[in-house]
C-alpha positions in Angstrom: 12.8 -119.4 78.0 11.4 -121.3 75.0 14.6 -120.6 73.1 16.8 -121.8 76.0 14.8 -125.1 76.3 15.2 -125.5 72.5 18.9 -125.0 72.8 19.2 -127.6 75.6 17.1 -130.1 73.6 19.3 -129.6 70.5 22.5 -130.0 72.7 21.1 -133.3 74.1 20.2 -134.5 70.6 23.8 -133.9 69.5 25.1 -135.8 72.5 22.9 -138.8 71.9 23.7 -138.7 68.2 27.5 -138.9 68.8 27.2 -141.5 71.5 25.1 -143.6 69.2 27.5 -143.3 66.3 30.5 -144.0 68.6 28.8 -147.2 70.0 28.0 -148.5 66.6 31.6 -148.1 65.5 32.8 -149.7 68.7 30.3 -152.6 68.3 31.6 -153.2 64.7 35.2 -153.3 66.0 34.2 -155.8 68.7 32.3 -157.9 66.1 35.3 -157.9 63.8 38.1 -158.5 66.3 37.0 -159.6 69.8 33.6 -161.1 70.3 30.6 -161.2 68.0 27.9 -161.4 70.7 29.4 -158.5 72.8 29.9 -156.5 69.6 26.3 -157.0 68.7 25.1 -155.8 72.2 27.2 -152.7 71.9 26.0 -152.0 68.4 22.3 -152.4 69.4 22.9 -150.1 72.3 24.2 -147.5 69.9 21.1 -148.0 67.6 18.8 -147.7 70.6 20.6 -144.5 71.7 20.1 -142.9 68.3 16.4 -143.8 68.1 15.2 -143.2 71.7 17.6 -140.5 73.0 16.5 -140.6 76.7 18.7 -139.7 79.6 18.8 -143.3 80.9 20.7 -144.1 77.7 23.7 -142.5 79.3 23.6 -144.7 82.3 23.3 -147.8 80.1 26.2 -146.6 78.0 28.4 -145.8 81.1 27.5 -149.1 82.7 28.3 -151.1 79.6 31.5 -149.4 78.6 33.0 -149.4 82.2 32.2 -153.2 82.4 33.9 -153.8 79.1 37.0 -151.7 79.9 37.4 -153.2 83.4 36.9 -156.7 82.2 39.5 -156.4 79.4 42.0 -154.9 81.8 41.5 -157.8 84.2 41.7 -160.3 81.4 45.0 -158.9 80.0 46.6 -158.4 83.5 45.8 -162.1 84.4 47.0 -163.6 81.1 49.8 -161.4 79.9 50.8 -159.7 83.2 50.7 -156.3 81.3 48.3 -153.4 81.3 45.5 -152.8 78.7 45.3 -149.1 78.0 42.4 -149.3 75.6 40.4 -150.7 78.6 41.4 -147.7 80.6 40.2 -145.5 77.7 36.8 -147.3 77.8 36.5 -146.7 81.5 37.2 -143.0 81.0 34.4 -142.7 78.4 32.1 -144.8 80.6 32.6 -142.5 83.6 32.2 -139.5 81.2 28.8 -140.9 80.1 27.7 -141.2 83.8 28.9 -137.7 84.5 26.8 -136.4 81.6 23.8 -138.1 83.0 24.4 -136.5 86.4 24.8 -133.0 84.9 21.9 -133.1 82.3 19.7 -131.0 84.5 22.5 -129.0 86.2 22.2 -129.0 90.0 18.5 -129.9 89.9 19.0 -133.7 89.6 16.4 -135.5 91.6 17.2 -137.8 94.6 15.7 -140.7 92.7 18.1 -140.2 89.8 21.0 -139.8 92.3 20.1 -143.1 93.9 19.8 -144.7 90.5 23.2 -143.5 89.5 24.8 -144.7 92.8 23.1 -148.1 92.3 24.5 -148.4 88.8 28.0 -147.5 90.0 27.9 -150.0 92.9 26.5 -152.8 90.7 29.3 -152.2 88.2 32.0 -152.3 90.9 30.6 -155.5 92.4 30.6 -157.2 89.0 34.2 -156.1 88.3 35.4 -157.2 91.8 33.7 -160.5 91.4 35.4 -160.9 88.0 38.8 -160.1 89.4 38.6 -162.6 92.2 37.2 -165.3 89.9 40.0 -164.8 87.4 42.5 -164.8 90.3 41.1 -168.2 91.4 41.3 -169.5 87.8 44.9 -168.4 87.4 46.0 -169.9 90.7 44.3 -173.3 89.9 45.8 -173.3 86.4 49.2 -173.0 87.9 48.5 -175.9 90.2 47.5 -178.1 87.2 50.6 -177.0 85.3 52.8 -177.9 88.2 51.4 -181.5 88.5 51.5 -181.9 84.7 55.2 -181.0 84.6 55.9 -183.8 87.0 55.1 -186.2 84.2 58.2 -185.2 82.2 60.5 -184.1 85.1 63.5 -186.2 86.1 63.7 -184.6 89.5 63.1 -186.4 92.8 59.4 -186.4 93.6 58.4 -186.7 89.9 56.5 -189.6 88.5 59.4 -190.8 86.4 61.4 -191.0 89.6 58.6 -192.8 91.3 58.5 -195.3 88.4 62.2 -196.0 88.9 61.5 -196.6 92.6 58.8 -199.1 91.8 61.1 -200.8 89.3 63.9 -201.2 91.8 61.5 -202.4 94.5 62.2 -199.4 96.8 58.4 -198.7 97.0 55.4 -200.9 96.4 53.1 -200.5 93.5 50.2 -199.7 95.9 52.2 -196.9 97.4 52.9 -195.4 94.0 49.2 -195.7 93.0 48.2 -193.9 96.2 50.5 -191.0 95.3 49.1 -190.8 91.8 45.5 -190.9 93.2 46.2 -188.1 95.7 47.7 -185.9 92.9 44.7 -186.6 90.7 42.3 -185.5 93.4 44.2 -182.2 93.6 43.9 -181.7 89.8 40.2 -182.7 89.9 39.6 -180.1 92.7 41.5 -177.4 90.7 39.3 -178.2 87.7 36.2 -177.9 89.8 37.3 -174.6 91.2 38.0 -173.3 87.7 34.6 -174.4 86.4 32.9 -172.7 89.4 34.9 -169.4 89.1 34.3 -169.2 85.4 30.5 -168.8 86.0 31.0 -165.6 87.9 33.7 -164.0 85.6 32.7 -161.5 82.9 35.8 -162.6 81.0 33.9 -165.8 80.3 31.3 -163.8 78.4 33.6 -161.3 76.6 36.6 -163.4 75.5 34.5 -166.5 75.0 31.2 -167.1 73.3 29.8 -169.0 76.2 30.5 -170.8 79.5 30.6 -174.2 77.8 33.2 -173.0 75.3 35.5 -171.8 78.1 35.0 -175.0 80.0 35.8 -177.0 77.0 39.1 -175.1 76.6 39.9 -175.3 80.3 39.4 -179.1 80.4 42.2 -179.7 77.8 44.9 -179.6 80.5 43.3 -181.7 83.3 42.0 -184.2 80.7 45.5 -184.6 79.3 46.9 -185.0 82.8 44.4 -187.8 83.7 45.1 -189.6 80.4 48.9 -189.5 81.1 48.2 -190.7 84.7 46.5 -193.8 83.2 49.6 -194.5 81.1 51.8 -193.9 84.1 49.9 -196.5 86.1 50.2 -199.0 83.3 54.0 -198.4 83.0 54.5 -198.8 86.8 52.5 -202.0 86.8 54.5 -203.5 83.9 57.8 -202.5 85.6 56.8 -204.0 88.9 56.0 -207.3 87.3 58.9 -207.6 84.8 61.5 -205.6 86.6 62.1 -203.8 83.3 65.2 -201.6 82.9 
């Protein structure tokens, strides 16, 4: 009996050893090529796993790796419209870690540990679902901003250049043109607000970016440029309405 327990303990020691080494390597890869903060968290998890070697390490590992894999898949699908197979591999290893936690004591796992495992899985799924819908909102609103920005350079009917010609010819009043610009700006402002709000609840914000502020700064480039162009467009329409320029 003592020999059997000793063999089980040795087997667990090996499992935690390899998980720890694997996480340290993965952390270094993230630090080098993806995100320093996330990489550091993974690396520290690997170090803790090597030092402490407790069963709850496996739930932490599974939770962390599944979140990373799922988040990277969502990120790539939304941005590149392609699939991220490395993310799928991470999810596989995450599920494998949770499976190892469940089977550590064979069929004798306690109800408390079962509930803990179920809670971890549900919490992971909730975070990934929230991330998916947040990124979906961000993608949709970015398309809206892009559509209105393209009106600045389009020559089609309904574009701002066409509207400027209408003001110049006297077909529409300057006040009417201003109202159209203001309504479109409101739509862009609302899209920016929705993007800011959705970014708070997306894990992509904290894996692809260093912080929420950094992502917000990047996202504001487009609406800021749109509003700046709108100011110039108003000036042009005002000049044309006064001088009837050609």
